[in-house]
N, C-alpha and C positions, 0 to 999 in steps of 0.2 A: 805782360806776364804777373807781374806784382798785382795789377788791378784784379785780374782774374782769381789769383789765389785769395786775395781779400774778400772778394764777393762770394767765393766757396765757403771761407770761414765763417763769414756772417750767416749765410744760409744754413750751415751745418749747426751754428748755435741757435738758431731761430727754433730749428726742429728738435733740439735737445731740452731746450728750455721747458720746465715742468714735466720732465720725464718721469717715468716709473722705474724703481730701482728693483731688479730681482736677482736672484742667486747667478742666474746666467747673463744678466745684464741687458737682455732683450725680451720684449713681448712680440710674438708673432702676430701680424695683422694689425698693430698699433701704429698710432701717428700723433705726433703732439705739434701744436700751433704755437711757435715763439711769439707771435703778436698777442695772443690772447692768453697763453698759458693752459689752454683747455687741452685735454687729452681725450682721444677717441680710440676704441677698439670695435673694429668692423665698421667703421664710418670715417669718412675723409673730411668732414667739417664739422667736429664736435662743437655744440653750443654752450656746453657746461664743462665745470672743471674736470669731469669724467663722464663720458657717455660711453655705454656698452650697447652696441645694436645688433640684431640677429634677424636678418630678413628671411627667415627659415619657414617652414611649414607650421600651421596652427598646433600649439601643444609643445613645440620644442623648446628646449631650454634656454632661457634667456641670460640668466646670471646665477651663478652657483658659488657660494662661499664655503669652503671646507677647512677643517682643521684636524689634525691628528691627535688632538688632546682629548683626555677622557673627561666626562662632565665633571666640572668643577666651578662652583660658585664664585670663586674668587678670580677667574679668568673670564675675560669679555671676549665675546666672539665677534661683536661690532661695538663701537663706542663712539660718541660724539660729544666733544668737550669744548668748553669756553673757559679761556683763561683771562683773568682780570684780577687786579689788585694782589697778585701774588698767590691766587686761589684758583682750584681747578673745579669747575661745575660741570658734572655730567648731566646733560640734557637728555640723553638717549643711549640705551645700550642693550645689546643682546648678549646674554651670559651662556657659557658653556652647559648650564644645567637647563637650558631651554626657557628660562624665564626671560621677560622683557620688562624693562623699567623706562618710564618716561618722566622726566623732571619737570612736568608740567601739565597745563590743561590738554586734553585730547579732544579733536573734533574731527568728527566723521561726516562727510557729506560736502557737496560742492554748493557754491552760490550762497552760502550762509554769510549774511551780513551782519549778524548780530555780535558785536564786539564787547557787549556789556555783561555777558554771562558769567557767574561766579562758578559755573560747574566745572568740575575736574574732567568729566566726560560728557560731551554733547554729540548727540547724532542728529543730523538734520536731513530732511528730505522735503522738498518744495510741496509734494502732495501728501504722502503717507509716510510716517516714520514708524519703523517696526524693528525691535531687537528681540532676539530669541536666545534662549538657554535650552539646549536640547541634549539628549542621550539617546539609547536605542529604544527605551520605551515611549518617547514622545518628545514633545517641545512646549516650553512656556514662553508666551509671547507678551511684550509690553508693546503697546500699539498707541498711537494718535491718529484718530480716524481723520481722513482727509475729504470724505463726503458722506452724505447721509445715506445709511445702510452699509457702510464699510464696517467690517467686524461686528455687525449687528448694532452698530451705534450711530449718532448723529455726528455732523461735521465739527470737529474740535474736541469730541470727547476722548478721554483717555480709557483705555481698555487692557485688562488683563485677561488672558486666555490660556487654559492648560489643555493641550490637545495631545491625544496619543492613547496609550492604554488605560490611563486614569485622567478622570477631568476634575479630580479633586483639588482644593486650594487649602492648604494648611497654613494658619498663622500660629506659629509656635511662640510661647512665652517660656523661657529658661528658668523662671522661678516655680518650683514644686513645692513651695511651702504651704499653699492654699491659705494665704494670709491676706488676700485682697490687696496687697500693696504693688501690684503690677497689672497693668491692663493694655489692651488694644484700644485705642481711642479713634474717633473721627471729630474734627474740630473745624472751627471758621474763626475769622478774625472778629466777630460780632459777639458770639457767646462762648468762645473757648471751646474746651472739649466737652461736647454735650452728649456724646454716647462713649460708654466705657464697658468693655467686657474684660471683667476682672478675674484673676487666677484662682479665685475661689469659686468659681461656677455661677457669679452674680454678674448681670448685665444691668447698666444703669442708663436711663434714657432721661435727659432734660428737656422734655418736650412732648409732642403729642404722637401717638401711633395710630395710624389708620390701616385697617386691615379688613378683608372680606370674611376671614375666618380665623378664629383663635382657638386652639385646643390645648386645655390646662388638665393635667393629671392630678387627681386627689387622692392622698391616702386614705381618707376617711369621707364616708358619706352619712347624710342624716336619716338614713332609714332606722336607725336605733330608737327613733321615736316612736316608731310602730311596734316595737318589741315589748313582750310582756315584761312587766316589771319597771317600765320607764315611769319615773314620777313626774306627771304633769302638775305644775303648780296651779293652785286654784286661783281663779280670776281675781279674788280679793288680794291675794298675796302679790300678784303681777301688779295690780293698780297701785298697792302700797310702795312696791320697788319703783315703779315710774315716778311716784310723787317724790321719793327721796332721792333716786340717781338721775332722773331726767332721761333714761333711755332704757330699752329693753334687755331684761337678763341675758347675760351670755352675749351681748353686743358691745363692741367698743363705743366709748363716748366720742362726742365731736372732737374733743381735745386729743385724745389719744390718736384717732385718724389723722389729724391736722399735723402731730408730732412724729408718728411712726408709719404712717401710710396703712396700706391693708395688704393682706394676702389674698388674692382673688380666689384662689381655691378654697382657703379658709373661710373668707367671708361668704363664698357661694353656699358653702355647708351651713353656715350659721343662718343665713337667709332661709334655706331650705327647712333647717330644723325649725324656725319660727312659722313657715307656711303649714308643715305638717303638723305642729301644736294648734295652729289655727283649725286645721281640718279635724283634729280631735275634739277641740272645744265645739265645733260646729256639730260633730256627729252627736255629742252628748247633748248639745242644746236642742237639736232635732228630737232626740229621744224624749226629753223633757216636755217639748211642745206637743209631740204626739200623746203623752201620757195626760197632759193638760187638756188636749182636745177630747179624749176619752171621758175625762171628768165633767168637762163642760157639757158633752153629749148626754151623759148620765143626768147631770143637774137638770139640763133642759128637758128631758123625759120625765124627771120626777116632778118638775113645775107643771108639764102639761097634764101630768096624771092628777096632781092636786086641784089644778082649774077645773078639770073635767069632773072630779068629785065634788068640788064646791057647787057646780051648776046643777048637778043631779040633786044635791040637797035643796 
């Protein structure tokens, strides 16, 4: 009889080891395993410290945690802590105000073997990784293409896409001083930041630009050369200016261009000005040639008349 009582006591202690404490003292449908300390709800052989199992229909509730407290950022809904050296470190928490905190790196995705990444948030997919930020008007995607043609890119390309009501993407600089001290840049390890879009409306490219078509708007065009009252310099004066300065009037010198560069719209206007001036010189020259032709023709006629008169005499 004593042996039986001892066995019953040992069996009871094994099933109460690691139990859950509640106001009523029991949890319906729960079981505890004294050999492992595991507790199961809805399952007879829990393999973890706490296993909640519901073999119900798809969509049925699996686990629900409720609290009667109002939202309060100082109250934790769920918290995981690590104790050591007399200090408490919160590694994960869900708070009553609906916010979640993770005290470490967050990794999303299975079979990610990279343990060296310094990223605070890493999203991994063996084929295509995609992160979305969305609202009722559309979604913004950050993707890494896993195949040629995926997201319209090549395998390994990083892609940004804005899908929905608008396809615009705005890169905003909070510096509204129009001072050129802030910029959006593109850089590499070889040349540093070689493209800059500054907050004063200026774009700087430290390299070449290849384009099929470039459209430049100009505030002034050189048709003023053809207007009445335009003072066309005599060629003698232009020649003297070239001898003294080494370049055409109203055209920057090689030193100025090397130092300051050129404004394409302004330079095209200046070049057209010189073309139109050359046209006026050519028109004037053509008038003088025609006048000289008439004089020569008259002289030739007079010479023929004199020759004819001398023969008759």
